[in-house]
N, C-alpha and C positions, 0 to 999 in steps of 0.2 A: 192438709199439709201437716207433716210431722216435724216439730221443732226439736225433738229430743236428740241429743248428741250421744253417740255410742263411744264407749271407752275403748282405746286400742288394747289389743291383747298383750298382756305382760309376758315377758320372757324371763324365765328363771335361770340363774347361773348354776352350773353343776355344783353339787355339794362336795365339800372337801372331806373325803372319806377317812383321812388319817387322823382327824381330830375327833376325840370322843368326849361325850358328856360324862361327868362324874356324879354319881348319886350322893346327895348330902348324907344319906345313911351309911355310905361306904367310907367317906372321909370329907373333911372340910379344908378350904384353902388355908395357907399360912396367914397370920394376922397382917392387916393392912394391905391385902392383895386386891387389886382391881381385877375383876373377872366378868365373864358373861354369866348370867343366870337365866334359868328357865322357870317361870312361874305359871301356876295353873290358870291365873286370870288374864295376864297380859302377855304371855309368851316370853320372848327373849329381850333382856335388858342388860346394860352394863351396871355394875354395882361394886362397891367397896365392902370387903369383909372385915369385921372386927369380932374378936371372941365375945365381947360383952353384948353387943347388939346383933351379932351375926350379920345377916345381909340387910342393908338399909331398906331395900324395897319391902322386906317382910314387915318392918316397923311402920313404914309410911303407908303402905297399901294393903296390909294384911295379905300379902301375896301368896304365901305358901310355896316358897322356892323348893323345887324338888331336885334340880341338877345344876351344876356349874361347870365352867371350864376356864382355863387361863386365857387371857387375851393374847393374840399373836403379837410378835414384835412389830414395831412401827416400820414403815418402808424407809429404805435408805435411798435418798435422792438428793442431788445437789440443788434441786429447785425448791426444797422445803426449808422453812426458816429453822434456824438452830435453836 
């Protein structure tokens, strides 16, 4: 008898093609900007950018952020709290 459970196959959503990652060597976000960052160790995370400390995940996890992008606007829905 085999008691191991198999994981269901995950389905990925299509990638949004019109959003592009910006290399930190090309430019950095404006100060106090919340953005998505891509790090060599942990992949994609949200992070605040400040000129003094740069990306918080760099400081906390020695992440090595290589790219970033602006967060999309939040959804507009009457069901969301104001």
